[in-house]
ZAMARGU-4260 file (C-alpha; in steps of 0.2 Angstrom, whole numbers, plus 5000, padded with zeros to 4 digits):
<rodrens>
0) 5028/5045/4889 | 5044/5035/4880 | 5057/5026/4891 | 5072/5036/4891 | 5084/5021/4897
5) 5095/5024/4883 | 5100/5042/4892 | 5113/5043/4904 | 5104/5050/4918 | 5086/5050/4924
10) 5084/5070/4923 | 5074/5069/4907 | 5061/5057/4916 | 5061/5068/4931 | 5057/5084/4923
15) 5043/5075/4911 | 5035/5068/4927 | 5035/5086/4935 | 5028/5093/4920 | 5014/5082/4918
20) 5011/5084/4938 | 5009/5103/4934 | 5021/5106/4947 | 5026/5125/4948 | 5045/5122/4951
25) 5054/5110/4938 | 5069/5103/4938 | 5076/5106/4923 | 5091/5095/4916 | 5108/5103/4917
30) 5116/5115/4906 | 5127/5103/4898 | 5113/5089/4895 | 5101/5102/4890 | 5113/5107/4876
35) 5112/5090/4868 | 5101/5085/4853 | 5097/5069/4860 | 5089/5077/4877 | 5078/5091/4868
40) 5073/5076/4855 | 5067/5067/4870 | 5059/5081/4879 | 5049/5085/4863 | 5044/5069/4859
45) 5038/5063/4877 | 5029/5079/4881 | 5029/5093/4867 | 5023/5083/4852 | 5005/5086/4850
50) 5002/5067/4848 | 5013/5062/4865 | 5000/5065/4877 | 4982/5059/4878 | 4979/5072/4892
55) 4991/5087/4891 | 4991/5101/4904 | 4983/5117/4901 | 4989/5127/4885 | 4995/5143/4898
60) 5006/5129/4907 | 5013/5121/4893 | 5018/5138/4884 | 5025/5144/4901 | 5036/5129/4903
65) 5042/5129/4884 | 5047/5146/4884 | 5057/5144/4899 | 5065/5128/4892 | 5071/5136/4876
70) 5078/5150/4886 | 5088/5138/4898 | 5093/5128/4882 | 5100/5145/4874 | 5109/5149/4889
75) 5117/5134/4891 | 5125/5134/4871 | 5143/5140/4872 | 5146/5135/4854 | 5132/5136/4840
80) 5141/5129/4827 | 5140/5113/4838 | 5124/5114/4848 | 5107/5123/4844 | 5089/5122/4849
85) 5078/5109/4842 | 5068/5114/4827 | 5054/5103/4833 | 5055/5114/4851 | 5053/5129/4841
90) 5039/5124/4830 | 5030/5118/4846 | 5034/5135/4855 | 5027/5144/4839 | 5011/5135/4839
95) 5007/5139/4857 | 5012/5158/4855 | 4998/5158/4841 | 4984/5148/4850 | 4972/5157/4859
100) 4972/5157/4877 | 4961/5160/4890 | 4963/5173/4904 | 4972/5169/4919 | 4956/5170/4929
105) 4947/5159/4918 | 4960/5147/4917 | 4961/5148/4935 | 4943/5141/4936 | 4945/5127/4924
110) 4950/5109/4928 | 4967/5102/4922 | 4972/5084/4919 | 4985/5079/4931 | 4997/5065/4929
115) 5004/5056/4942 | 5019/5043/4941 | 5019/5030/4953 | 5038/5028/4955 | 5040/5016/4970
120) 5028/5003/4961 | 5036/4987/4957 | 5035/4985/4939 | 5047/4971/4936 | 5034/4963/4924
125) 5030/4977/4914 | 5046/4988/4915 | 5042/4998/4899 | 5025/5004/4904 | 5025/5020/4917
130) 5011/5016/4930 | 5002/5033/4930 | 4986/5039/4937 | 4978/5054/4927 | 4965/5065/4935
135) 4953/5079/4930 | 4958/5092/4945 | 4953/5110/4951 | 4969/5116/4956 | 4961/5129/4967
140) 4962/5127/4986 | 4943/5127/4988 | 4931/5126/4972 | 4918/5138/4970 | 4906/5125/4976
145) 4914/5125/4993 | 4923/5108/4992 | 4941/5104/4994 | 4939/5086/4985 | 4943/5091/4968
150) 4962/5091/4970 | 4974/5079/4975 | 4981/5083/4993 | 5000/5079/4999 | 4994/5066/5011
155) 4986/5056/4999 | 5001/5055/4988 | 5011/5051/5004 | 4999/5037/5009 | 5000/5030/4991
160) 5019/5028/4991 | 5016/5019/5006 | 5005/5007/4998 | 5014/5005/4983 | 5029/4999/4994
165) 5017/4987/5004 | 5005/4980/4991 | 5000/4967/5002 | 4990/4979/5013 | 4978/4980/4998
170) 4980/4964/4988 | 4966/4955/4987 | 4957/4966/5001 | 4939/4975/5000 | 4944/4993/5002
175) 4933/5008/5007 | 4941/5025/5005 | 4933/5039/5016 | 4934/5056/5008 | 4941/5050/4993
180) 4941/5067/4983 | 4949/5064/4966 | 4949/5046/4969 | 4969/5045/4969 | 4970/5032/4982
185) 4955/5022/4976 | 4961/5021/4958 | 4978/5015/4963 | 4970/5001/4973 | 4959/4997/4959
190) 4970/4997/4945 | 4988/4993/4951 | 4987/4985/4969 | 4975/4972/4965 | 4961/4975/4978
195) 4947/4963/4977 | 4936/4978/4977 | 4938/4997/4979 | 4924/5008/4985 | 4928/5027/4983
200) 4916/5036/4995 | 4914/5055/4999 | 4900/5065/5006 | 4900/5079/4994 | 4889/5078/4979
205) 4900/5087/4968 | 4916/5075/4972 | 4903/5060/4970 | 4897/5066/4953 | 4915/5069/4947
210) 4923/5053/4952 | 4916/5043/4937 | 4926/5054/4925 | 4943/5050/4933 | 4938/5031/4933
215) 4935/5034/4914 | 4953/5043/4913 | 4961/5027/4920 | 4952/5013/4909 | 4941/5010/4924
220) 4923/5014/4918 | 4911/4999/4920 | 4923/4990/4930 | 4917/4979/4944 | 4931/4983/4954
225) 4929/5000/4959 | 4912/5010/4963 | 4907/5026/4969 | 4897/5027/4985 | 4890/5043/4995
230) 4894/5041/5013 | 4892/5056/5025 | 4900/5054/5041 | 4891/5054/5057 | 4875/5046/5047
235) 4871/5028/5050 | 4877/5019/5037 | 4863/5005/5037 | 4847/5015/5034 | 4830/5010/5042
240) 4825/5003/5025 | 4842/4993/5022 | 4845/4975/5028 | 4863/4975/5025 | 4876/4989/5020
245) 4885/4987/5003 | 4875/4971/5000 | 4882/4963/5013 | 4900/4962/5008 | 4914/4965/5022
250) 4928/4978/5021 | 4944/4972/5024 | 4953/4989/5024 | 4948/5009/5027 | 4958/5023/5020
255) 4958/5041/5023 | 4970/5055/5018 | 4968/5072/5023 | 4952/5071/5030 | 4956/5077/5049
260) 4960/5095/5043 | 4943/5101/5049 | 4940/5099/5069 | 4921/5102/5068 | 4919/5085/5057
265) 4931/5075/5066 | 4917/5067/5079 | 4908/5064/5065 | 4922/5055/5055 | 4927/5043/5070
270) 4908/5040/5074 | 4909/5033/5055 | 4925/5024/5060 | 4917/5016/5076 | 4903/5009/5066
275) 4913/5002/5053 | 4926/4993/5067 | 4907/4988/5074 | 4903/4979/5058 | 4919/4974/5053
280) 4930/4970/5069 | 4946/4965/5058 | 4945/4979/5047 | 4963/4989/5046 | 4961/5007/5046
285) 4976/5020/5039 | 4972/5038/5040 | 4985/5049/5033 | 4985/5067/5039 | 4995/5082/5034
290) 4999/5092/5051 | 4996/5111/5045 | 4990/5112/5063 | 4994/5102/5078 | 4978/5107/5087
295) 4965/5100/5074 | 4978/5084/5074 | 4976/5084/5094 | 4957/5086/5091 | 4957/5069/5081
300) 4967/5060/5093 | 4956/5065/5107 | 4940/5060/5097 | 4949/5043/5095 | 4954/5041/5114
305) 4935/5045/5117 | 4931/5031/5106 | 4942/5020/5114 | 4952/5020/5099 | 4971/5018/5100
310) 4982/5028/5087 | 4999/5019/5080 | 5009/5030/5070 | 5017/5021/5055 | 5035/5023/5052
315) 5036/5030/5035 | 5047/5045/5033 | 5043/5061/5022 | 5057/5060/5008 | 5064/5076/5006
320) 5059/5085/4988 | 5076/5082/4981 | 5074/5062/4983 | 5057/5061/4977 | 5055/5052/4960
325) 5035/5056/4958 | 5024/5058/4964 | 5030/5076/4970 | 5024/5084/4986 | 5029/5096/4999
330) 5042/5090/5012 | 5039/5106/5022 | 5024/5099/5034 | 5025/5084/5043 | 5013/5071/5034
335) 5008/5057/5048 | 5001/5039/5043 | 4991/5032/5057 | 4984/5016/5061 | 4969/5015/5071
340) 4964/5000/5080 | 4951/4994/5095
</rodrens>
C-alpha cells in the first residue's frame, strides 16, 4: 500500500486499512474529500488497481465496496464540471462486474486473505513501509471441522496492540503462544518484535496444518525464528520417551488470546500453565480474554486460584472504535489482559 502522507488527512489510510481487514462497516472519507481526484487516485492505486495488492480481498467483497464507493462519490459531487468519478475506478468496477463470482454460500466457506496493519508499532527506522500481517482466514464463527482457530479474534488483536507498545516484553525472549490459531501473535513476535524464538502452538490438527501457510504469507517460511508445535492442554509436555521438552530450550514468555471461552477446557489449560511454570519458574504469562460471559471468566479465575496462581489485570484500556488506527476490533465487549503469576 502506498504512503498517503501527501494527502491532508488520514481518512484514505484508515479506509484502506479497514478494507484490507475485510471490515463490514467502512469509514469512507467525507464527501468533500471523496470528490477530489487525488483521493480517488489514491484509493485506486492503493487497493483497486489489480497490481496493488499481492493478497487482495475476495472478489465479492471488492465488488460490494467499490460499488458503494462509487455511489458515495457520485452523491458527493455538486458540480460535474469541476468533479467526476475516476475513470480508473469505473474500469475496475466494470472488470469486477464482468468477473465470475462464487455464490454467497460458496464464498462463505472459502478462506480469505486478511491484512492487519500494526498502527501502534514504532517504525521510526522504516517510516515508508507499513508493518502488516497477512493471514489466510476462515471468517466463519466455527469452521466445518469444528475449530474456532482459523480466524483472528479480538483478544489477539488487543494483546497485539499492547505488545507493540511494550516491545521490550518480547525483544530477545523465547516465546510460546498457546492456542495460536491463525498465528497472528506469533508472527508479530517473530517478524516485528525481535523475539529470539517463537513457538506457535495449538491442539487442533487443522490449525497446526494451516500455520505454515500463514508463515509463508509473511516471509517466515523456513525461518528458524518461528516454529509450529502441537500442544494439547492437560497432556504432559514431556513424554515418557523425551528427555527434554523443546530440546531443552527455555521459555521466557507465554501468550494466550481468547483461549478461556470454553469452561470445559479451562482446567486443562491451567494445568499446562502450571507445568510450564514448574519447568520455567521465571516465565511471564499474559492471557488476553474477551469477556463474552462473566461466568466462564470466573471459571478461569477459580481454576487459577486453585492452582495457586495470582491473576493481575494489566492496565491497557480497550480503545473506542473511532480512535482505532488498525487493527480494528469491537469495543462493545470488555477485553482483559491478565498476567498470571505464582
